[in-house]
C-alpha positions, 0 to 999 in steps of 0.5 A, a space after each residue: 741328519 734331517 732338516 725340518 722346514 715349512 713348505 711354502 708356495 715357491 718350494 713346489 719344485 723341490 718337494 718330493 710330491 706332485 704340486 696338486 694332490 694325486 695330480 688331480 686324479 686325472 680329472 682336473 687341472 692343477 692350479 700351481 699357484 695354490 696347489 688347488 685342483 680345478 675339477 672337470 665337470 662331474 668330479 669333485 673333491 680336493 683331488 678330483 677323485 670323487 664323482 658328482 651325481 645328477 641334480 634334480 629339483 629337491 623333493 623337500 628342502 629349506 626355502 631360499 625365499 618366500 614360496 621359493 623352494 625345490 631348488 636343484 639338489 644332488 639326487 633330488 634330496 631323495 637318494 645318496 650319491 655313490 662317489 665312486 660311480 656318480 650314481 644315485 642310490 634312490 630311496 628304495 621303492 619310492 623314488 627313481 630316475 638318474 637323479 631320483 627325480 621321479 616318484 615310483 608308481 606303487 606296485 608298478 600299477 599291478 600290471 593294470 595301468 600305466 605310470 604317468 607324470 602329472 604333465 602327461 595326465 593333464 593331456 589325458 583329460 577328456 575335453 568333453 568334461 570341461 565344456 557343455 557345447 562346441 559352438 560356432 563361436 568357438 570353432 570359427 576363427 573369423 566372423 564369416 567362418 571361412 576358417 575353422 579350428 576344431 581343436 578349440 573344442 579339445 582344450 584341456 588344462 595344462 600342467 607344465 609349470 609347477 615344480 612337480 609336473 615331471 616328478 609326481 607320477 601315478 597310475 592311469 588304470 586300464 578300463 575296469 580297474 581303479 585305485 592308487 595302484 590299480 589294484 581294485 576292480 570296478 563293478 558294473 554301474 547303473 541307475 537306481 530303479 527306485 528313484 527318478 520315476 513318476 512317484 518320486 516326489 523328492 527327486 522328480 523324474 530322471 532323464 537320459 542324457 541328450 546331445 545335439 550334433 548340428 552339421 552343415 555340409 554337402 560333402 566330405 566326412 567328419 568324426 566324433 570323439 566321446 570320452 577320449 575315443 574317436 569314431 572312424 570317418 563318417 560320411 556327410 550323407 551317412 544314414 541314421 543306421 550308418 551314423 549309429 553304427 559308427 558311434 556305437 562302435 566306440 568302446 566308450 559307448 556302453 552297448 554290450 547289453 542293448 542299444 547304446 543310443 537312439 539317434 534321430 535326424 531333424 524332420 525328414 532329413 536322411 543325411 547326417 549333414 545337409 546344405 542348411 544344417 541338420 540337427 542330430 539328436 543322440 540319446 544315451 540309453 545305456 550310459 547314465 548320468 551327466 556325460 561329457 560332451 561329444 566333440 566333433 571335428 569337421 575339418 574334412 567337410 566341404 560345402 559347394 554353396 557360396 552362402 554356407 561354410 561347412 561346419 559341425 557343432 555340438 551341445 548338450 540339450 538335456 543333462 543326464 539325471 539318472 544315477 550311474 552308481 556302482 551296483 545301482 546303489 542297491 548292492 555292494 561292490 566286491 572290488 577284488 572280483 568286480 562283481 556286485 552283491 545285490 541286496 535282497 529283492 534286487 538283481 541284474 537289470 537292463 538299465 530300465 528296471 527289467 531283467 538284464 545282463 548289466 550286472 548292476 542290481 538295477 532290477 527289483 520285483 517287490 520291495 518293502 524296506 530299505 537294504 540291510 542284512 538284519 536291520 534296514 540300513 544296517 541300523 546305521 542310517 535312516 530309511 526313507 520308506 516308500 516309494 524310494 526306500 533309500 538309506 540316508 547313512 549316518 556320518 561315517 557310513 556309506 553304501 546301499 545299506 550303510 554297512 560300509 565305513 567312510 575313509 578320510 579324504 584329502 587333497 589328491 596326490 595324482 588327479 587331473 588339474 582343475 585349472 591351467 597349472 593348478 592341481 592337487 586340490 581335489 578332495 579324494 578318499 585316502 588322497 589317491 595314495 591309499 586304499 580304504 578299508 570299508 570295514 574299519 574306515 581306515 586308509 591303508 596308505 601306500 608305502 611312502 605316505 602317511 596320515 589318516 588320509 594318506 595326505 603326507 609324504 613320509 620322511 625317509 629313514 628307519 627310524 625316521 630321519 635315521 633318528 638324527 633329525 626332525 621330519 618337517 613339512 615344507 612350510 615348517 622347513 621354510 620357518 627354520 630356513 637360515 641365511 648364513 646362519 641367521 634366521 629368515 622370515 621366509 614362508 612357504 604356502 602361507 597364501 591360501 590355495 596358491 597352486 605353486 605351493 600346493 605341497 606346503 603341508 603334504 611333502 615332508 623332509 628331514 631337518 638334520 641334527 648338528 653334525 649330520 646331513 644327507 636326505 635321511 640324516 644318515 651321513 656324518 658331517 666333517 669339520 670345516 675350515 680355511 684353505 691354508 694354501 690360498 695365496 690371496 690376501 685374506 682376513 678374519 672377520 672383525 666386528 666393532 662393538 660400542 657399549 654406552 652406559 650413560 643411563 647408569 651403572 647397573 645395566 647388562 647386555 648379551 650378544 647373539 650369533 647365528 641364533 645362539 645367545 651368550 649369557 648376560 654380560 654386565 656393564 663392568 665385564 672385561 674383554 676376557 668375559 666377552 671372549 668366554 661368553 662367545 666361545 661358550 655358544 655352539 656357533 663359535 669355536 674361537 675369537 679374540 676380543 680386544 679394546 680399541 685403546 690398547 694402552 688400557 689395562 684389559 684386565 681392569 677396564 670395563 667393556 661399557 662406559 658413559 659415552 661408549 667403550 669400543 672393543 673388537 671381536 675377531 673371529 678365528 673359527 668360524 672363518 669366512 664372511 660371517 653375519 653380524 652379531 646382534 646386541 640386546 641391552 638392558 638398562 644401558 644407553 646403547 650397544 651397537 655392533 658394526 662390521 670393521 672387516 668382512 671375513 674373506 677366508 674360506 669356510 669349506 669342508 676339510 678346508 678344501 685339502 682333504 676328503 670327508 669320510 661320511 661314515 666317521 665324520 673325519 677328514 682324510 687330509 691330502 699329503 702335506 696337510 693336517 689338523 689346524 687351530 683354524 688359523 693355519 697352525 697345528 691344532 685339534 679341529 681335524 680340518 686339514 687346515 694346517 700345512 705340515 712341515 716336510 722332513 727332507 734328508 740332507 745328503 
């Protein structure tokens, strides 16, 4: 014969299975009081059989407060966790790292650049771009300048505190290459030979960049840094020839086709540094345009005088006003070869409208019209005529002959910060996440980016969000954020130009439909419920409602729970009507509704009366500490909702007594547990919240 009995907490010793499921799989401790596994770090699940994956700041998520987002998430919300190995399977080709916390560099920068973070990129910025002088007031630590700190002239903008500083990666291209993935080749640059001369009444005469180095010393050495490259040590007594050779040895100083600089010392000085100070003028004769400052370092200089301290400074005396454009703005750059296709009558120059080897279209012999294959300015611009013959292109067109189309610009995904910890606000073509097609004016976005200017990060999934969710921006996700199911007033990026929320309209994520979850909404959600084995004294949520119809007998109201409203309830509705209305909304499965005065006939008593009728709603499913319902009254004195008992039961996946199969959305209950009614009895919810009887054979 067989005996059927319920297994209670005290009966573990006689039960024919381990106190905890699968003995916690060897990955946790068994709390015998409630047969609950306490998993070791890195393991999860009712029996600790599942592995947890690494966490990182979420690429996209719902805000947890105003302008508070990018909270820690498994696989950074850009990958799925393999529960058997604890490794993240990141969105292919777009994200990488143990927690999918790094943006993948497109096409590995085509082997023509380095993949770096925004934090590292900030350190690569040329400090000479940010200052126009390195004066004694900056270098000298004290008034007498007995202590000097040349690093004060090497300051760049940091990018360390924004959420994406170690997450957003991009390509830092090798010399001669550019583009979001370093796929494009740079063409030679140069000065437009028809502008900036004495006959140019529009622009005036253009000049070369001139900078002045002032050195006071009679011993030691110094160095100069230009565009991030530093000279070898230059002796204090270096001649003009030695100084020039050391400076021109820098690869950042253009000297392939002629003398790169003209150097002059003050008066009759023959040494770079003298007792009372020598001014060294550097005129850039091949690097055109407004150039970054030369940064000096005189830490190794000495001075024997008791009057002077060793010091070297720099400043710009004349900013370069010559053009430094691809193909001297007189040809079209072929970005696949890096060669200029010069307009008719133009050819490679020496930088000064003479024949040369720069490859820049900066030399002409005779010009009578603006560039254009068939028409001046290709019929898409206005020719200025003599003496400049410059095309002013119509909106949407660009190039020396206006033959190319302009692509949309957007806030850059990957560029130098414009202030400490402030980035992504520089407008660039295709947002630095795509390549412009000059024939169509359309941005060809890199994989993972979309929008006319590649200004938005694409949502995962094919179709988007697996067809089981909405693709929303960070600001939109904040607007639908909830707290325990109730709507919030959170915003993200509502303050204009806040560096902390630069991504408010650029980064997108999936908001999954009911019943689905995962970064791409590809996973099915399993039922939730109360742990039936928890021995703590736990209660259902119970809320008190008072309906006062003192103003008349034609009023009504409706209740809202977790943003879902009931149908309208008339003043003379019964508690059964309230129960039916609540259980009809999607956020409630089961409730009980009863009058405060149990002596009244519930089938005949109205839920509203003059002075207030009190009744109670007890939540059977969902369990837990649920939010208060709200009441909206029409032609009634008042309807109030207050908490009588805060729910203390759990509301957890598979009631904490099963494992969720995300492919089916079904709970696999551990031995001894099955589907419940939400209150510990056998039921249909598939939540593992029912403690099954054990059949034991009687000897």
